[in-house]
C-alpha positions in Angstrom: 240.2 207.3 93.3 241.7 207.8 96.7 242.7 211.4 95.8 239.2 212.1 94.6 237.6 210.8 97.9 239.9 213.0 99.9 239.3 216.3 97.9 235.6 215.7 98.0 235.6 215.3 101.7 237.7 218.4 101.9 235.3 220.4 99.7 232.3 219.2 101.6 233.7 220.1 104.9 234.6 223.6 103.8 231.4 224.3 101.8 229.0 222.9 104.3 230.7 224.7 107.2 230.6 228.1 105.5 227.1 227.5 104.2 225.8 226.8 107.7 227.2 230.2 108.9 226.0 232.1 106.0 222.5 230.7 105.9 222.1 231.4 109.7 223.4 235.0 109.0 221.1 235.6 106.1 218.1 234.0 107.9 218.7 236.1 111.0 218.7 239.3 108.8 215.4 238.3 107.1 213.8 237.4 110.5 214.9 240.8 111.9 213.3 242.8 109.0 210.2 240.5 109.0 209.8 241.3 112.7 210.0 245.0 112.1 207.4 244.8 109.4 205.2 242.6 111.6 205.3 245.0 114.5 203.2 247.4 112.5 200.3 244.9 112.8 200.5 244.6 116.5 197.3 245.6 118.2 194.6 244.2 120.5 195.0 240.4 120.8 197.9 240.4 118.3 200.7 240.9 120.7 204.5 241.2 120.1 205.0 237.6 121.3 202.4 236.3 118.9 204.0 238.4 116.1 207.3 236.9 116.9 205.9 233.4 116.9 204.3 234.2 113.4 207.6 235.4 112.1 209.4 232.3 113.3 206.9 230.1 111.6 207.6 231.9 108.4 211.3 231.2 108.8 211.1 227.8 107.0 209.9 229.6 104.0 212.7 232.1 104.2 215.2 229.1 104.4 213.8 227.7 101.2 214.0 231.0 99.4 217.6 231.9 100.5 219.1 228.4 100.2 220.5 228.8 96.6 222.0 232.3 97.3 223.6 230.9 100.5 225.1 228.0 98.6 226.5 230.3 95.9 228.1 232.7 98.3 229.5 229.9 100.5 231.0 228.1 97.4 232.5 231.3 96.0 234.1 232.0 99.3 235.5 228.5 99.7 237.0 228.5 96.1 238.4 232.0 96.4 240.2 231.1 99.5 241.5 227.9 97.9 242.7 229.9 94.9 244.4 232.6 97.0 246.3 229.9 98.9 247.1 227.9 95.8 245.4 224.9 97.3 243.2 224.4 94.2 246.3 224.5 92.1 247.8 221.7 94.1 244.6 219.6 93.5 245.0 220.3 89.8 248.6 219.2 89.7 247.6 216.0 91.6 245.2 215.1 88.7 242.0 216.9 89.4 240.5 218.1 86.0 237.6 220.6 85.6 235.0 217.9 84.7 235.8 215.8 87.8 235.6 218.9 90.0 232.3 219.9 88.5 230.8 216.5 89.0 232.0 216.2 92.6 230.3 219.6 93.3 227.1 218.3 91.8 227.3 215.4 94.3 227.8 217.8 97.1 224.7 219.8 95.9 222.5 216.7 96.0 221.9 216.8 99.8 221.3 220.6 99.6 218.8 220.1 96.7 216.9 217.5 98.8 216.8 219.8 101.8 215.4 222.5 99.5 212.7 220.3 98.2 211.8 219.2 101.8 211.5 222.9 103.0 209.6 223.9 99.9 207.2 221.0 99.8 206.5 220.1 103.4 208.0 222.3 106.1 207.5 225.7 104.5 204.0 225.5 103.3 202.6 223.8 106.5 204.3 226.4 108.7 203.2 229.3 106.5 199.5 228.2 106.7 199.7 227.8 110.5 201.3 231.1 110.8 198.6 232.8 108.9 195.9 230.9 110.9 197.5 232.1 114.2 197.5 235.6 113.0 193.9 235.5 111.8 192.8 234.0 115.1 194.7 236.6 117.1 193.4 239.7 115.3 189.9 238.3 114.3 190.6 239.3 110.7 189.3 237.6 107.6 191.1 236.4 104.7 191.8 239.0 102.0 192.0 238.5 98.2 192.8 242.0 97.3 189.1 243.0 96.8 187.1 244.9 99.5 184.2 242.6 98.9 186.2 239.5 100.1 187.0 236.4 98.3 185.4 235.3 95.1 185.4 231.7 93.9 183.8 229.9 91.0 182.2 226.6 91.6 180.2 224.1 89.4 177.7 221.4 90.5 175.0 219.2 88.8 171.6 220.7 88.4 169.2 218.6 90.5 166.1 220.6 89.9 163.2 218.8 88.2 163.4 218.9 84.5 167.1 219.8 84.3 168.0 216.7 82.5 171.4 216.4 84.1 172.7 219.8 83.5 175.1 221.9 85.3 174.7 225.0 87.5 177.5 227.6 87.9 178.1 229.4 91.2 180.0 232.5 92.0 180.7 232.3 95.7 181.7 235.4 97.7 183.2 234.8 101.1 183.8 237.7 103.6 185.9 235.6 106.0 187.7 232.4 106.5 188.3 231.6 110.1 191.1 229.7 111.7 188.9 226.6 112.2 188.3 226.7 108.5 184.7 227.7 108.6 183.6 230.6 106.5 181.3 233.5 107.1 179.5 236.2 105.2 178.7 234.0 102.3 176.8 235.2 99.2 176.1 232.6 96.4 175.0 233.6 93.0 173.8 230.4 91.1 173.2 230.4 87.3 171.6 227.6 85.3 173.1 225.9 82.3 172.1 228.8 80.0 173.9 231.3 82.4 170.6 232.8 83.7 170.6 233.9 87.2 168.5 231.5 89.1 169.2 231.8 92.9 170.9 234.2 95.3 171.7 232.7 98.7 173.0 234.8 101.6 174.3 232.8 104.5 175.8 233.8 107.9 178.1 231.0 108.2 179.2 227.8 106.5 180.9 224.6 107.9 182.3 221.9 105.8 180.7 218.5 106.7 182.9 216.2 104.5 181.9 214.4 101.3 182.0 217.7 99.4 179.1 219.2 101.3 178.7 222.5 103.4 176.2 223.3 106.0 175.0 226.9 105.6 173.4 228.5 108.6 170.9 231.3 108.7 170.2 231.3 105.0 168.2 233.9 103.0 167.3 232.6 99.6 165.9 234.6 96.6 164.8 232.3 93.8 164.0 233.6 90.4 161.3 231.6 88.6 160.5 232.1 85.0 156.9 232.7 84.1 155.3 231.1 81.1 154.6 233.3 78.1 152.0 233.1 75.4 153.1 231.7 72.0 153.8 234.2 69.3 154.5 237.0 71.8 158.0 238.5 71.4 159.8 238.7 74.8 161.4 242.1 75.9 164.9 241.3 76.8 165.1 244.2 79.2 161.9 243.2 81.0 162.1 239.3 81.4 159.1 237.5 82.8 160.3 236.3 86.1 159.0 236.4 89.7 161.1 236.3 92.8 160.3 234.1 95.7 162.1 234.7 99.0 162.6 232.2 101.8 164.6 231.8 105.1 166.1 228.6 106.3 167.9 228.1 109.7 170.4 225.7 107.9 170.9 224.2 104.5 173.2 221.6 102.9 175.0 222.6 99.8 177.0 220.2 97.7 180.1 221.8 96.3 183.5 221.0 94.8 185.1 223.6 97.2 186.7 222.3 100.2 188.7 223.9 103.1 191.9 222.9 101.5 191.0 224.7 98.3 190.0 227.8 100.2 193.1 227.6 102.5 195.3 228.2 99.6 194.1 231.7 99.7 196.0 232.2 103.0 199.3 232.0 101.2 200.8 233.2 97.9 201.2 230.7 95.0 204.9 230.7 95.4 204.7 229.6 99.1 202.3 226.7 98.4 203.3 223.1 98.0 203.3 221.4 94.6 200.5 219.2 95.7 198.3 222.1 96.8 199.0 223.9 93.5 198.2 220.9 91.5 195.0 220.5 93.3 194.0 224.1 92.9 195.1 224.2 89.2 192.8 221.3 88.6 189.9 223.1 90.3 190.5 226.2 88.2 190.6 224.1 85.0 187.4 222.3 85.9 185.7 225.8 86.3 187.3 227.1 83.0 189.4 229.7 84.8 192.9 231.1 84.1 195.5 228.9 85.7 198.7 230.4 84.3 199.8 232.2 87.5 199.5 228.9 89.4 201.1 226.9 86.7 204.1 229.1 86.7 204.4 228.8 90.5 204.1 225.0 90.2 206.8 224.7 87.6 209.0 227.1 89.6 208.6 224.9 92.7 209.5 221.8 90.6 212.6 223.4 89.2 213.8 225.5 92.2 215.8 222.6 93.9 217.7 222.1 90.7 219.0 225.6 90.8 221.5 224.4 93.5 223.5 222.6 90.8 223.4 226.0 88.8 224.9 227.8 91.8 227.8 225.4 92.3 228.5 225.6 88.6 228.6 229.4 88.8 231.0 229.2 91.9 233.6 226.8 90.4 235.2 229.3 88.0 236.4 231.4 91.1 238.7 228.6 91.9 240.8 229.4 88.9 241.3 233.0 89.7 244.5 233.7 91.5 245.0 236.1 94.4 246.3 238.8 92.0 242.8 238.7 90.2 241.2 240.4 93.2 240.7 240.1 97.0 238.5 237.3 98.4 236.0 240.0 99.7 235.6 241.4 96.3 234.9 238.0 94.9 232.3 237.3 97.6 230.7 240.6 96.9 230.4 239.6 93.3 228.9 236.3 94.3 226.3 238.1 96.3 225.4 240.3 93.3 225.4 237.3 91.1 222.9 235.5 93.5 220.7 238.5 93.9 220.6 239.0 90.0 219.5 235.4 89.6 216.8 235.8 92.3 215.6 239.0 90.6 215.7 237.4 87.1 213.8 234.5 88.4 211.0 236.8 89.6 211.2 238.9 86.5 210.7 236.1 84.1 207.7 234.8 86.1 206.0 238.2 85.6 207.1 238.7 82.0 205.9 235.1 81.2 202.5 235.9 82.9 202.3 239.1 80.9 203.0 237.5 77.6 201.3 234.3 78.3 204.5 232.1 77.7 204.2 228.5 78.5 204.6 228.1 82.2 207.5 225.6 82.1 209.5 228.0 79.8 209.0 230.9 82.4 210.4 228.6 85.1 213.3 227.1 83.1 214.8 230.0 81.3 216.5 231.9 84.2 218.2 228.7 85.5 219.2 227.7 82.0 220.7 231.0 81.1 222.8 231.2 84.4 223.8 227.5 83.8 225.2 228.5 80.3 226.9 231.4 81.9 228.5 229.3 84.5 229.7 226.6 81.9 231.0 229.2 79.5 233.0 230.9 82.3 234.4 227.5 83.5 235.4 226.7 79.9 237.1 230.1 79.5 239.1 230.0 82.8 240.0 226.3 82.1 241.7 227.3 78.7 243.3 230.4 80.1 
């Protein structure tokens, strides 16, 4: 047991030391390229200093993304060095077998997995949202959803009109802008009754959340469509329905809605950079409104599984300890480790898109890449152990 304690401390000191250096180097490289990309947006109030602050706030997300690759590269480098100097052979002669080494590496990966979880769940998403709000406030821009018309959100509410008998209304809300103070502007609301007939169109200049699932809309222009009574036995023309429109203007209006600033704020970041709590909350909102949730479910399960990839990385790195110096230089092995880490990152992204395209179960899309690479690592470990 004393020997095990000694080699675990030795492995930990080497791996954590190299890991810190590699993580800093990779992060600096990402920050440099992010800054170059962000300089293209510098104009007006969005100065270079604010752009640099924005990039630094995105750095925790970059840490979360590159942690597994940094662990893999550092572990491969350490074990390649141990193999080239025959130190790992001495540990094996002293009684260290492959299973003990693998479980020891899993123990060393636990703090790194916890660190990955903290960055992915708390530090990264909070910093990312704050970074986007600072940028929006500096350039005075609005949130974009990929449509020129702005953000489209579906909402449902109880029908409180007389004679509705407790039905529901369906709203399609178009928002032109989400400001840094979480107020919204350029609002257009298309409200349908329980039979999916257009009932009301509201256009508001601004909206502010009042709490309790209620919004105060300011400068509201409302167009209400009222169905006219028709004579019995007279067939209706579907192309010329019997409606009349009434228009009204209101300085302000209170609207009850399931939409909250927290739900709208998820539009500031991509699903892969959201926390699992925000993803779960938004998935539930989409399900309540009978909308497709697969993209967000895949992102949710990837966030759950991602910290566990640290254990896959150390399993992939351990076979390099069994390769002697004549099997190749340390630099070549490290380069192979970098390629292996990049291939894992690419396959992880690829399976997300393929799963979304072929409507695979989200948990399968999230688990398959890590499972495949774990099997590769265990197979390689079994082969080098026998040979």
